[in-house]
C-alpha positions in Angstrom: 177.8 -20.3 52.5 179.4 -19.3 55.9 179.4 -21.4 59.0 181.3 -21.7 62.2 181.2 -24.7 64.5 182.2 -25.0 68.1 182.3 -28.3 70.1 182.4 -28.5 73.9 183.2 -31.8 75.7 182.5 -31.4 79.4 183.5 -35.1 79.8 184.3 -38.1 77.7 180.7 -39.2 77.4 179.0 -35.9 76.4 179.4 -33.1 73.9 177.7 -29.9 72.9 177.9 -28.6 69.3 177.0 -25.1 68.3 177.0 -24.3 64.6 175.6 -20.9 63.3 175.4 -20.5 59.6 174.6 -18.0 56.8 173.6 -19.1 53.3 173.0 -16.7 50.3 171.5 -17.8 47.0 171.3 -15.3 44.1 169.0 -15.7 41.1 167.1 -18.7 42.4 164.9 -20.3 39.7 161.1 -19.8 40.3 158.0 -20.5 38.4 156.6 -17.0 37.5 153.2 -15.6 38.0 150.3 -16.7 35.7 150.1 -14.4 32.7 146.7 -14.0 31.1 145.6 -12.3 27.9 145.1 -8.5 28.3 144.1 -7.5 24.8 141.7 -8.9 22.3 144.5 -10.0 20.0 146.2 -11.9 22.8 142.9 -13.5 23.8 142.3 -14.7 20.2 145.7 -16.4 20.3 144.9 -18.0 23.6 141.5 -19.2 22.4 143.1 -20.6 19.2 145.3 -22.9 21.2 142.9 -23.4 24.1 145.2 -21.6 26.6 143.9 -19.9 29.8 147.2 -18.7 31.1 151.0 -19.2 30.7 153.9 -19.5 33.2 157.6 -19.7 32.7 160.7 -20.3 34.9 163.0 -17.4 35.6 166.1 -16.7 37.7 164.7 -13.9 39.9 164.9 -14.5 43.7 167.8 -13.5 45.9 167.6 -15.3 49.3 169.4 -15.2 52.6 169.1 -18.0 55.1 170.6 -17.6 58.6 170.2 -19.9 61.5 171.9 -22.1 64.1 172.2 -25.8 64.9 172.7 -26.9 68.5 173.2 -30.5 69.3 173.8 -32.1 72.7 174.9 -35.8 73.0 175.3 -37.9 76.1 176.2 -41.6 76.5 175.2 -43.1 79.8 176.3 -46.6 80.9 174.3 -48.4 83.6 175.7 -50.8 86.2 174.5 -53.7 84.1 176.5 -52.3 81.2 173.4 -51.4 79.3 173.9 -48.0 77.5 171.6 -45.1 76.7 172.7 -42.8 73.9 170.7 -39.6 73.9 170.9 -36.7 71.4 168.9 -33.4 71.7 169.0 -31.5 68.4 167.6 -27.9 67.9 167.6 -26.1 64.6 166.5 -22.6 63.8 166.6 -21.2 60.3 165.0 -18.1 58.8 164.8 -17.2 55.1 164.7 -13.5 53.9 164.0 -12.4 50.4 166.4 -9.6 49.6 164.7 -8.3 46.4 161.1 -8.1 47.5 160.3 -5.4 45.0 160.9 -7.9 42.1 158.4 -10.4 43.4 154.7 -10.5 44.3 153.6 -10.5 47.9 152.4 -14.1 47.7 155.7 -15.3 46.3 157.6 -13.5 48.9 155.4 -14.9 51.7 155.8 -18.4 50.3 159.6 -18.2 50.1 160.0 -16.7 53.6 157.3 -18.7 55.5 156.9 -22.0 53.7 159.4 -23.8 55.9 159.1 -24.3 59.7 161.6 -22.0 61.4 162.3 -24.4 64.2 162.5 -28.1 64.8 163.6 -30.1 67.7 164.6 -33.8 67.8 165.1 -36.0 70.8 166.9 -39.2 69.7 167.3 -42.1 72.1 169.0 -45.5 71.6 169.0 -48.0 74.4 171.5 -50.8 73.9 171.4 -54.3 75.6 173.5 -57.4 74.7 170.9 -58.7 72.2 168.4 -55.9 71.8 168.6 -52.3 70.7 165.6 -50.0 71.2 165.4 -46.6 69.4 162.8 -44.0 70.3 162.7 -40.6 68.8 160.4 -37.5 69.4 160.3 -34.8 66.7 158.8 -31.3 66.9 158.2 -29.3 63.7 157.2 -25.6 64.0 154.2 -24.1 62.2 154.5 -22.6 58.7 152.4 -20.7 56.2 151.6 -21.3 52.5 149.8 -19.0 50.1 147.6 -20.0 47.1 146.0 -17.2 45.2 144.8 -14.7 47.8 144.5 -17.2 50.6 147.2 -17.9 53.2 146.9 -21.0 55.4 148.7 -21.5 58.7 149.8 -25.1 59.1 150.0 -26.0 62.8 153.1 -27.3 64.6 153.4 -31.1 64.8 154.9 -33.6 67.2 155.7 -37.2 66.0 157.3 -40.2 67.5 159.3 -43.0 65.9 160.1 -46.4 67.4 162.5 -49.2 66.4 163.2 -52.5 68.2 166.0 -54.7 66.9 166.5 -58.2 68.4 169.4 -60.6 67.6 167.9 -64.0 67.1 171.2 -65.7 66.1 174.7 -64.8 65.0 173.6 -63.6 61.6 169.9 -63.2 62.1 168.1 -60.1 63.3 164.4 -59.2 63.6 163.3 -55.6 63.6 159.9 -54.0 64.2 158.7 -50.5 64.8 157.2 -47.5 63.0 157.5 -43.9 61.9 155.0 -41.4 63.3 153.6 -44.2 65.5 150.8 -42.0 67.0 149.5 -41.1 63.5 149.9 -37.3 63.6 148.2 -35.8 60.5 148.9 -32.2 59.3 145.9 -29.9 59.1 144.3 -29.2 55.7 144.2 -26.1 53.6 142.0 -23.4 55.1 140.3 -22.7 51.8 137.8 -24.3 49.4 139.3 -25.1 46.0 138.9 -28.1 43.7 142.7 -28.5 43.5 144.5 -27.0 46.6 141.7 -26.9 49.2 140.2 -28.8 52.1 137.7 -30.3 49.7 140.1 -30.6 46.7 142.2 -33.3 45.2 145.2 -32.1 47.2 143.8 -31.1 50.7 147.3 -31.1 52.3 150.3 -28.9 51.7 153.0 -30.6 49.7 155.5 -28.7 51.9 154.5 -30.3 55.2 157.5 -31.9 57.0 155.2 -34.8 58.2 153.8 -37.2 55.6 150.0 -36.8 55.4 149.6 -40.6 54.9 150.0 -40.9 58.7 151.7 -43.7 60.6 153.9 -46.4 59.0 154.7 -49.7 60.7 157.1 -52.4 59.7 158.4 -55.8 60.6 161.6 -57.2 58.9 163.9 -60.1 59.2 167.6 -59.7 58.2 170.1 -62.4 57.6 173.8 -61.7 56.9 175.7 -64.1 54.7 
């Protein structure tokens, strides 16, 4: 793992961080391809134990991930002493398989394209004497996933989170808000399959950065002893 961080402070209330990185992983454990019987003798053994195919884990993938984190933060104080703390965070990361000849094309595609290469977060916290409001906007880039001979492109997504915290008394706070408040839902598999398909029992990718259950809202009361 190699990284180098640089921080610029143009003034006391703002900062800019730039952090490029390089990560190498050798012999990553993967679930191997499905192996099926290729001879009559093998098929007889499979039939005896009601087996259609077998898979096993193996240390096989050599991966390289390079990317950069860029984060800008600014704290602004208004005349009424209210404060707005804003952070803009950009991340780019790309995975490369260094031993493609040892892996199938579908496995290589999944390893290299199964994660969004870019995400952007805009984080805002507005502070008042008895109230704090947090509002975040999140962008996740598109990604691909392969099942069998089918590759599906999962579209980019934008979500928003909101939190309002109000101080009712010295030791008593009430909070309300939600995650993914506009109910952004990832697209389904672009294939028909009874397991991983738009009509299957798992119509959404398990790798999606946004939960396919949609919006989540909450209301809580906190008392400190």
